[in-house]
C-alpha positions as CSV (number, residue, x, y, z in Angstrom):
1,M,-103.1,-161.9,-140.8
2,R,-100.5,-159.6,-142.4
3,L,-97.5,-159.2,-140.1
4,T,-95.3,-156.1,-139.6
5,K,-91.5,-156.4,-139.8
6,S,-91.3,-156.3,-136.1
7,Q,-93.9,-159.1,-135.6
8,I,-92.1,-161.2,-138.2
9,A,-88.8,-160.7,-136.3
10,A,-90.5,-161.5,-133.0
11,R,-92.1,-164.7,-134.4
12,T,-88.8,-165.8,-135.8
13,R,-87.0,-165.2,-132.4
14,I,-89.7,-167.1,-130.5
15,E,-89.3,-170.1,-132.9
16,Q,-85.5,-169.9,-132.4
17,L,-85.9,-169.8,-128.7
18,A,-88.1,-172.9,-128.8
19,Q,-85.4,-174.9,-130.3
20,Q,-82.6,-174.0,-127.8
21,G,-83.4,-176.3,-124.9
22,L,-83.5,-173.4,-122.4
23,T,-84.7,-173.5,-118.8
24,P,-88.2,-172.2,-118.3
25,I,-87.0,-168.9,-116.7
26,S,-84.5,-168.3,-119.5
27,L,-87.1,-169.2,-122.2
28,A,-89.8,-167.0,-120.7
29,A,-87.3,-164.0,-120.5
30,G,-86.5,-164.5,-124.1
31,I,-90.2,-164.7,-125.1
32,G,-91.0,-161.7,-123.2
33,A,-88.3,-159.7,-124.8
34,A,-89.3,-161.0,-128.2
35,L,-93.0,-160.0,-127.7
36,S,-91.9,-156.6,-126.5
37,L,-90.1,-156.0,-129.9
38,A,-93.5,-156.4,-131.7
39,I,-95.7,-155.0,-129.0
40,P,-94.3,-151.9,-127.1
41,N,-95.4,-151.9,-123.5
42,D,-94.7,-150.5,-120.1
43,G,-94.3,-153.9,-118.4
44,Y,-95.0,-157.6,-118.7
45,R,-94.9,-160.6,-116.4
46,I,-95.1,-164.2,-117.4
47,F,-96.2,-166.9,-114.8
48,G,-96.1,-170.7,-114.8
49,T,-99.6,-172.1,-114.2
50,D,-100.5,-175.1,-112.1
51,P,-102.7,-177.0,-114.6
52,S,-104.7,-178.6,-111.8
53,T,-105.8,-175.5,-110.0
54,L,-105.3,-172.9,-112.8
55,L,-103.4,-170.7,-110.3
56,I,-100.1,-169.2,-111.0
57,N,-97.3,-171.3,-109.4
58,R,-94.2,-169.2,-110.0
59,L,-92.9,-166.1,-111.8
60,L,-90.9,-167.0,-114.9
61,A,-90.1,-163.6,-116.2
62,A,-90.9,-159.9,-115.9
63,T,-89.6,-156.5,-116.8
64,D,-87.1,-154.8,-114.6
65,T,-89.7,-152.1,-113.5
66,D,-92.6,-154.5,-112.9
67,D,-91.7,-155.4,-109.2
68,W,-94.0,-152.9,-107.3
69,A,-96.9,-153.2,-109.7
70,R,-96.8,-157.0,-109.7
71,R,-96.7,-157.1,-105.8
72,E,-99.7,-154.7,-105.8
73,W,-101.6,-156.9,-108.3
74,L,-100.9,-160.1,-106.4
75,D,-101.7,-158.6,-102.9
76,E,-104.8,-156.5,-103.9
77,V,-106.3,-157.7,-107.3
78,Y,-105.4,-161.3,-108.1
79,L,-108.6,-163.4,-107.8
80,R,-110.4,-160.4,-106.3
81,A,-111.7,-158.8,-109.4
82,D,-115.3,-159.7,-108.8
83,P,-116.7,-156.7,-110.5
84,L,-115.0,-157.8,-113.7
85,P,-114.8,-161.6,-113.5
86,Y,-113.8,-161.9,-117.2
87,V,-110.4,-160.3,-116.5
88,E,-109.2,-163.1,-114.2
89,L,-106.7,-165.4,-115.7
90,P,-108.3,-168.6,-114.4
91,T,-111.7,-167.5,-115.7
92,L,-110.3,-167.0,-119.1
93,M,-108.7,-170.5,-119.0
94,R,-112.0,-172.1,-118.0
95,L,-113.7,-170.3,-120.9
96,R,-110.9,-171.6,-123.2
97,I,-110.1,-168.0,-124.2
98,P,-106.4,-167.6,-124.9
99,V,-105.8,-163.9,-125.4
100,V,-107.7,-160.7,-124.8
101,A,-107.0,-157.1,-124.2
102,S,-108.8,-155.4,-121.5
103,H,-109.6,-151.6,-121.8
104,A,-111.6,-149.0,-119.9
105,K,-114.3,-149.0,-122.8
106,Q,-116.0,-152.2,-123.0
107,A,-116.3,-151.8,-126.8
108,E,-112.5,-151.6,-127.1
109,C,-111.8,-154.8,-125.2
110,W,-110.5,-157.2,-127.9
111,G,-110.8,-161.0,-127.9
112,F,-113.7,-161.4,-125.7
113,P,-116.8,-163.2,-127.1
114,A,-119.8,-160.8,-127.1
115,D,-121.9,-162.9,-124.8
116,I,-119.1,-162.8,-122.0
117,L,-118.9,-159.0,-122.3
118,A,-122.7,-158.7,-122.2
119,T,-122.7,-160.1,-118.6
120,I,-121.6,-156.7,-117.3
121,R,-123.1,-153.3,-118.3
122,A,-120.6,-151.0,-120.2
123,D,-120.7,-148.2,-117.5
124,D,-120.2,-150.8,-114.7
125,H,-117.2,-152.2,-116.6
126,E,-115.6,-148.8,-116.9
127,R,-116.2,-148.0,-113.2
128,A,-114.8,-151.3,-112.1
129,F,-111.8,-151.0,-114.5
130,F,-110.6,-148.0,-112.7
131,D,-111.6,-149.1,-109.2
132,L,-109.3,-152.1,-109.7
133,G,-106.4,-149.7,-110.5
134,S,-106.0,-151.2,-114.0
135,P,-103.3,-149.6,-116.2
136,H,-105.0,-146.9,-118.2
137,G,-103.6,-148.0,-121.4
138,G,-105.0,-151.5,-120.9
139,T,-103.8,-155.0,-120.4
140,I,-103.1,-157.9,-122.6
141,L,-104.1,-161.1,-120.8
142,A,-102.7,-164.3,-122.4
143,N,-102.8,-168.0,-121.4
144,F,-100.6,-170.5,-123.1
145,S,-101.5,-174.3,-123.4
146,A,-99.9,-177.4,-124.6
147,G,-101.6,-180.9,-125.1
148,G,-104.9,-179.4,-123.9
149,R,-103.4,-178.2,-120.5
150,W,-102.7,-174.6,-119.5
151,V,-99.0,-174.1,-118.7
152,A,-98.4,-170.4,-118.4
153,S,-99.9,-167.0,-118.4
154,M,-98.8,-163.4,-119.4
155,Q,-99.9,-159.9,-118.5
156,M,-98.6,-157.0,-120.6
157,Y,-99.7,-153.5,-119.9
158,R,-99.5,-150.0,-121.0
159,R,-100.2,-146.9,-118.9
160,D,-100.9,-144.2,-121.5
161,P,-104.7,-144.2,-122.4
162,Q,-103.7,-142.7,-125.8
163,H,-101.8,-145.8,-126.8
164,Q,-104.1,-148.7,-126.2
165,F,-103.5,-152.1,-127.4
166,R,-104.7,-152.8,-130.9
167,R,-106.9,-155.8,-132.1
168,S,-103.9,-156.8,-134.4
169,E,-101.6,-157.0,-131.4
170,V,-104.0,-159.4,-129.6
171,A,-104.2,-161.5,-132.9
172,F,-100.4,-161.6,-133.1
173,V,-100.0,-163.0,-129.5
174,R,-102.7,-165.6,-130.4
175,S,-100.8,-166.5,-133.6
176,V,-97.6,-167.4,-131.6
177,G,-99.4,-168.7,-128.6
178,G,-99.2,-172.3,-129.7
179,T,-95.4,-172.2,-130.2
180,I,-95.0,-170.4,-126.8
181,G,-97.2,-173.0,-125.0
182,D,-95.4,-176.0,-126.5
183,A,-91.9,-174.6,-125.8
184,L,-92.6,-173.6,-122.2
185,A,-94.3,-177.0,-121.6
186,T,-91.3,-179.0,-122.9
187,A,-88.9,-176.8,-120.9
188,M,-91.0,-177.4,-117.7
189,Q,-91.2,-181.2,-118.4
190,L,-87.5,-181.3,-118.8
191,E,-86.9,-179.4,-115.6
192,R,-89.2,-181.7,-113.7
193,A,-87.5,-184.8,-115.2
194,A,-84.1,-183.5,-113.7
195,L,-85.4,-182.8,-110.2
196,P,-84.2,-184.8,-107.4
197,S,-86.2,-188.0,-107.3
198,N,-85.4,-189.1,-103.7
199,A,-87.7,-187.1,-101.6
200,S,-86.3,-187.4,-98.0
201,D,-88.2,-187.7,-94.8
202,Q,-87.9,-184.1,-94.3
203,P,-90.9,-182.8,-92.3
204,S,-93.3,-180.1,-93.7
205,G,-92.7,-176.5,-93.2
206,V,-95.3,-174.3,-91.4
207,L,-95.8,-170.6,-92.2
208,I,-98.5,-168.5,-90.6
209,L,-99.6,-165.3,-92.3
210,A,-101.5,-162.3,-90.7
211,P,-104.6,-161.0,-92.5
212,D,-102.3,-158.6,-94.4
213,S,-100.2,-161.5,-95.5
214,E,-97.3,-160.6,-93.3
215,P,-95.5,-163.7,-91.8
216,T,-96.0,-164.0,-88.1
217,F,-94.4,-167.5,-87.7
218,S,-92.1,-169.5,-90.0
219,S,-90.5,-172.9,-89.0
220,P,-86.9,-173.5,-90.0
221,V,-88.1,-176.0,-92.6
222,A,-90.4,-173.4,-94.0
223,D,-87.6,-170.9,-94.1
224,E,-85.5,-173.3,-96.1
225,M,-88.4,-174.0,-98.6
226,L,-89.3,-170.3,-98.9
227,A,-85.6,-169.7,-100.0
228,M,-86.0,-172.4,-102.6
229,L,-89.3,-170.9,-103.8
230,R,-87.6,-167.5,-104.2
231,D,-84.7,-169.1,-106.1
232,S,-87.3,-170.5,-108.6
233,D,-89.3,-167.2,-108.8
234,A,-87.6,-164.8,-111.1
235,R,-87.2,-161.2,-109.8
236,N,-89.1,-161.9,-106.6
237,G,-86.6,-160.6,-104.2
238,S,-87.5,-160.9,-100.5
239,H,-91.3,-160.8,-101.1
240,L,-93.6,-163.7,-100.4
241,P,-93.1,-166.1,-103.3
242,S,-95.6,-166.0,-106.1
243,P,-96.9,-169.5,-105.6
244,V,-97.5,-168.8,-101.8
245,A,-99.3,-165.6,-102.7
246,A,-101.4,-167.4,-105.3
247,A,-102.4,-170.2,-102.9
248,V,-103.5,-167.7,-100.2
249,A,-105.3,-165.6,-102.8
250,G,-107.1,-168.7,-103.9
251,L,-108.1,-169.6,-100.4
252,R,-109.5,-166.2,-99.7
253,S,-111.5,-166.0,-103.0
254,N,-113.2,-169.3,-103.3
255,G,-114.5,-170.1,-99.9
256,K,-113.0,-173.6,-99.9
257,P,-111.3,-174.8,-96.7
258,R,-107.9,-175.1,-98.4
259,Q,-106.1,-174.4,-101.5
260,Q,-103.0,-176.1,-103.0
261,V,-100.4,-175.2,-105.6
262,T,-97.5,-177.3,-106.6
263,T,-94.2,-175.9,-108.1
264,P,-90.7,-177.1,-108.9
265,T,-87.7,-175.8,-107.0
266,P,-84.0,-176.9,-106.9
267,L,-84.9,-179.0,-103.9
268,G,-87.7,-180.8,-105.7
269,L,-91.4,-180.4,-106.1
270,I,-93.0,-178.5,-103.3
271,A,-96.7,-178.6,-102.6
272,I,-98.0,-175.4,-100.9
273,E,-101.3,-175.8,-99.1
274,A,-103.1,-172.7,-97.6
275,S,-105.9,-173.1,-95.1
276,S,-107.6,-170.8,-92.6
277,G,-105.5,-170.0,-89.5
278,G,-108.3,-168.7,-87.4
279,R,-111.3,-166.3,-87.3
280,D,-109.0,-163.3,-87.4
281,G,-108.3,-164.0,-91.1
282,S,-104.8,-165.4,-90.7
283,V,-103.7,-168.2,-93.0
284,A,-101.7,-171.3,-92.3
285,V,-99.4,-172.4,-95.0
286,V,-97.9,-175.9,-95.1
287,L,-95.1,-176.6,-97.4
288,T,-94.2,-180.2,-98.2
289,L,-91.5,-181.7,-100.5
290,Q,-93.0,-184.2,-102.8
291,K,-91.5,-187.0,-104.9
292,P,-91.8,-186.1,-108.5
293,A,-93.2,-188.5,-111.0
294,G,-90.6,-190.1,-113.2
295,P,-90.1,-189.2,-116.8
296,P,-92.9,-190.4,-119.1
297,A,-92.4,-193.7,-120.9
298,V,-92.1,-194.0,-124.7
299,P,-95.6,-194.9,-126.0
300,L,-95.8,-198.5,-127.2
301,N,-97.4,-197.5,-130.6
302,W,-94.3,-195.4,-131.6
303,P,-92.6,-197.3,-134.5
304,L,-89.1,-197.4,-132.9
305,T,-86.5,-200.1,-132.5
306,P,-85.6,-201.2,-128.9
307,Q,-82.4,-199.1,-129.1
308,E,-84.2,-196.0,-130.5
309,R,-86.7,-196.4,-127.6
310,E,-83.8,-196.5,-125.2
311,I,-82.3,-193.4,-126.7
312,V,-85.6,-191.4,-126.5
313,Q,-86.0,-192.6,-122.9
314,R,-82.5,-191.3,-122.0
315,L,-83.2,-187.9,-123.8
316,V,-86.3,-187.3,-121.7
317,S,-84.1,-187.9,-118.6
318,G,-81.9,-185.1,-119.6
319,D,-78.9,-187.1,-121.0
320,S,-76.7,-185.5,-123.7
321,N,-75.6,-187.3,-126.9
322,R,-72.2,-188.0,-125.3
323,A,-73.9,-189.4,-122.1
324,I,-76.1,-191.6,-124.2
325,A,-73.2,-192.8,-126.3
326,E,-71.2,-193.7,-123.3
327,S,-74.0,-195.6,-121.5
328,L,-75.0,-197.6,-124.7
329,F,-71.3,-198.2,-125.7
330,I,-71.8,-196.6,-129.1
331,S,-70.3,-193.5,-130.8
332,E,-71.8,-190.1,-130.8
333,N,-72.1,-190.3,-134.5
334,T,-74.2,-193.4,-134.1
335,V,-76.4,-191.6,-131.6
336,Q,-76.9,-188.9,-134.1
337,T,-77.8,-191.4,-136.8
338,H,-80.4,-192.9,-134.6
339,L,-81.8,-189.5,-133.8
340,R,-82.2,-188.7,-137.5
341,N,-84.1,-192.0,-137.9
342,I,-86.3,-191.3,-134.9
343,Y,-87.1,-187.7,-136.1
344,G,-88.0,-189.0,-139.5
345,K,-90.3,-191.8,-138.1
346,L,-92.1,-189.2,-135.7
347,E,-92.1,-186.4,-138.4
348,V,-90.2,-184.0,-136.0
349,S,-87.1,-182.0,-136.8
350,S,-85.4,-181.4,-133.4
351,R,-84.8,-182.8,-129.9
352,N,-87.3,-180.2,-128.4
353,Q,-90.0,-181.2,-130.9
354,L,-89.5,-184.9,-130.0
355,L,-89.7,-184.2,-126.3
356,A,-92.8,-182.0,-126.9
357,C,-94.4,-184.9,-128.8
358,L,-93.6,-187.4,-126.1
359,F,-95.0,-185.2,-123.3
360,H,-98.2,-184.4,-125.3
361,A,-98.6,-188.2,-126.0
362,T,-98.4,-189.1,-122.4
363,Q,-100.6,-186.4,-120.9
C-alpha cells in the first residue's frame, strides 16, 4: 500500500502516541486527531468496548461538533439498524471484520466481504441507509483489537455525498489498526491496574428510565455513580452516560431479560445491569461497584531473574522508575539497566511494549 504524505505523518504520530504512556482518553483523542490528518471528516467518535458483550462501555474521544449527532445515534440507531445488520459495530466484531466504509450505494461500501453484502438487496440497502439517517457522505466503522479481544470502536463520517470515503482510506485505517488496538489495550489495562482495589460495602445504585430513556427515579448512590460515569465519558456533558445508554440499547434489541456492561471510573469498576422495569417499556438500571482483578502476574516461562520479575510486576502496578528503585533499595540507574536487560530478553523496546506483551500473554 502506497501511503500519502499525510498518511505517513498520521501513522508516525500514532506510533509516537503509543509510546507515551497516556491515559485511554488522552490517547484516543490523539489518535482521532492523527487519523483526521490523513482522512478529512466532519466528525468522529472513539468508544471503549466491553470485550465480553461487545457493547460500547464509554466514550473515549470525539470531535467538538459530534455531541448532538452522537446522542441521536445512541438514542435512535445504535443496535436498532435491523434493515442493515452489517453496519452494527458488534456484528462486525462477531464477523471479525475490522474496518469498513458504509455508503448509500452498496457497490461503494468498502471492506465488506461480498457474501455479507449479498444478504441485502442493493435497493433495500440504499433505502435503509437513508431511513437510518446515515451521513450522506458515508461512515467509516472500525473496531480495534488486542490479543484476540476487541477493545475499542470508531465511527468517522462525512456529510457531503460528493466526497465519500475511498477504498484507500479504509485500507489505511486497517493498516494502523493493530498499533491502535495494542496501544489502547495497554492504556486501559494500566488504568484498571491503578483503580481502587478495596471495593467498599457501598450498596448498589438504582436508576429507573422511562420508555424514552428519561430518568424517572435515581437513588443517591446511583447519582454518585452516574457522576463518576460522566467523568469517565469524554464530552458527555449532562446526557445519559454512554455505557448506560449502551446497556439499555442492548436490552431493548436482543430480547434478553437483562444486559450488563462494565466500565472503569475514578471510583473503581462499575457494573451496569439493565433489565425490564415493567410492561410500559421502562427500564431498571442497577449500578454496582466491583472489586477489580489485580494486575496480571509475570508468566513463569519468561526468562527473567527474580529481581527482573519484581521490576516487571511493579511496572504493571504503575510504579515509576524512582518508586521501584526506592522500594527495592537500588538506584534508578540500576533499574534502567535491569529494564534494558528485560527489553532485550523479551524483544521489546519500550515500557509500553513490555506491558502490552504482558497483558497479551495473560489474556
